[in-house]
C-alpha positions as CSV (number, residue, x, y, z in Angstrom):
1,M,0.0,0.0,0.0
2,G,3.0,2.3,-0.4
3,L,1.4,4.3,-3.2
4,F,-1.9,4.9,-1.3
5,D,0.0,5.8,1.9
6,S,2.0,8.4,-0.1
7,I,-1.1,9.9,-1.7
8,A,-3.0,10.0,1.6
9,G,0.0,11.7,3.2
10,Q,0.2,14.3,0.4
11,V,-3.5,15.1,0.6
12,I,-3.7,15.3,4.4
13,G,-0.4,17.3,4.5
14,S,-1.7,19.9,2.0
15,F,-4.9,20.4,4.0
16,A,-3.1,20.4,7.4
17,N,-1.1,23.4,6.1
18,S,-4.2,25.3,5.2
19,G,-4.7,26.5,8.8
20,D,-8.3,25.4,8.8
21,G,-9.2,23.1,11.7
22,R,-12.0,21.5,9.7
23,H,-9.7,19.8,7.1
24,A,-10.3,16.3,8.5
25,E,-14.0,16.8,8.4
26,L,-13.8,18.2,4.9
27,I,-11.8,15.2,3.7
28,N,-14.4,12.9,5.3
29,A,-17.2,14.8,3.4
30,I,-15.3,14.7,0.1
31,G,-14.5,11.1,0.6
32,G,-18.1,10.3,1.3
33,M,-19.2,12.2,-1.8
34,I,-16.6,10.5,-4.0
35,N,-17.3,7.0,-2.6
36,N,-21.1,7.4,-2.8
37,P,-22.5,4.5,-4.8
38,Q,-25.8,6.4,-5.4
39,T,-23.9,8.9,-7.6
40,G,-21.6,6.3,-9.2
41,G,-18.5,7.1,-7.2
42,L,-15.7,9.1,-8.8
43,S,-16.8,8.3,-12.4
44,G,-20.3,9.4,-11.5
45,L,-18.9,12.6,-10.1
46,V,-16.9,13.2,-13.3
47,N,-20.1,12.6,-15.4
48,M,-21.9,15.2,-13.3
49,F,-19.2,17.8,-14.3
50,E,-19.5,16.7,-17.9
51,Q,-23.3,17.1,-17.9
52,Q,-22.8,20.7,-16.6
53,G,-20.3,21.5,-19.4
54,L,-17.4,21.4,-17.0
55,G,-15.8,18.2,-18.3
56,H,-12.6,20.1,-19.3
57,V,-12.3,21.4,-15.7
58,V,-12.6,18.0,-14.0
59,G,-10.5,16.5,-16.8
60,S,-7.6,18.8,-15.9
61,W,-7.7,17.5,-12.3
62,I,-7.5,13.9,-13.6
63,S,-4.8,14.6,-16.1
64,N,-1.1,15.1,-15.3
65,G,-1.1,18.8,-16.2
66,Q,-2.2,22.0,-14.5
67,N,-5.5,21.8,-12.5
68,L,-8.0,24.4,-13.7
69,P,-9.8,26.3,-11.0
70,I,-13.5,26.0,-10.3
71,S,-15.7,28.6,-8.6
72,A,-18.0,27.9,-5.7
73,D,-20.9,28.8,-7.9
74,Q,-19.8,26.3,-10.6
75,L,-19.4,23.6,-8.0
76,R,-22.8,24.3,-6.6
77,S,-24.3,23.9,-10.1
78,V,-22.6,20.5,-10.5
79,L,-23.4,19.1,-7.1
80,G,-26.7,20.8,-6.6
81,N,-27.7,23.0,-3.7
82,D,-29.2,20.1,-1.7
83,Q,-26.0,18.2,-1.6
84,V,-23.9,21.3,-0.7
85,Q,-26.4,22.2,2.0
86,A,-26.4,18.7,3.4
87,L,-22.6,18.7,3.6
88,A,-22.6,22.2,5.1
89,Q,-25.1,21.2,7.7
90,K,-23.1,18.1,8.6
91,L,-20.0,20.3,9.3
92,G,-21.9,23.1,10.9
93,I,-21.0,25.7,8.3
94,N,-23.0,27.8,5.9
95,P,-23.4,26.5,2.3
96,Q,-21.4,29.3,0.7
97,E,-18.4,28.5,3.0
98,M,-18.8,24.8,2.1
99,S,-18.9,25.6,-1.6
100,G,-15.7,27.6,-1.2
101,H,-13.9,24.8,0.6
102,L,-15.0,22.2,-1.9
103,A,-13.9,24.4,-4.8
104,E,-10.5,24.6,-3.2
105,L,-10.1,21.0,-2.0
106,L,-11.9,18.8,-4.5
107,P,-9.5,19.5,-7.4
108,Q,-6.6,18.6,-5.2
109,V,-8.2,15.4,-3.9
110,I,-9.2,14.2,-7.4
111,D,-5.7,15.1,-8.7
112,K,-4.2,12.9,-6.0
113,L,-6.6,10.1,-6.6
114,T,-5.6,10.0,-10.3
115,P,-1.8,10.1,-10.2
116,N,-1.5,8.3,-13.6
117,G,-3.9,10.7,-15.3
118,Q,-6.7,8.2,-15.4
119,L,-9.7,7.3,-13.3
120,P,-8.9,4.2,-11.1
121,Q,-10.3,1.0,-12.5
122,G,-12.7,-0.6,-10.0
123,G,-13.2,0.9,-6.6
124,G,-10.8,-1.0,-4.4
125,G,-7.9,1.5,-4.5
126,L,-10.2,4.5,-4.1
127,G,-12.1,2.9,-1.2
128,A,-8.8,2.1,0.5
129,L,-7.5,5.6,0.1
130,V,-10.7,7.2,1.3
131,G,-10.6,4.9,4.3
132,M,-7.1,5.9,5.2
133,L,-8.0,9.6,4.8
134,K,-10.9,9.1,7.2
135,G,-8.7,7.3,9.6
């Protein structure tokens, strides 16, 4: 599990340096969203971006190149207000703040989950990584 340990360390380290005490809770929320079988996991999340005309943005997070930014409003349009509000309520923050955090963190998480520039095949590696991030 060396690769997954390395990725988990990078993701957690980058969020720990953000100065926000909620980074572990945000990672949990993002992990839950990415691992949600109702939305199809990471591939389902990518499809949601594509359906909103933002496939090139999420594609940049997956590829080995520069990550394109996403605004909180764009992210809310992809995820839907209900999902953002549910995540915000879970963390005890307002939905606008949640959208801002997601817009900052989601590109980094997806980038780290796709180190080879491709979506992982199957869910085993992703599930293991998310489990480590939660732990």
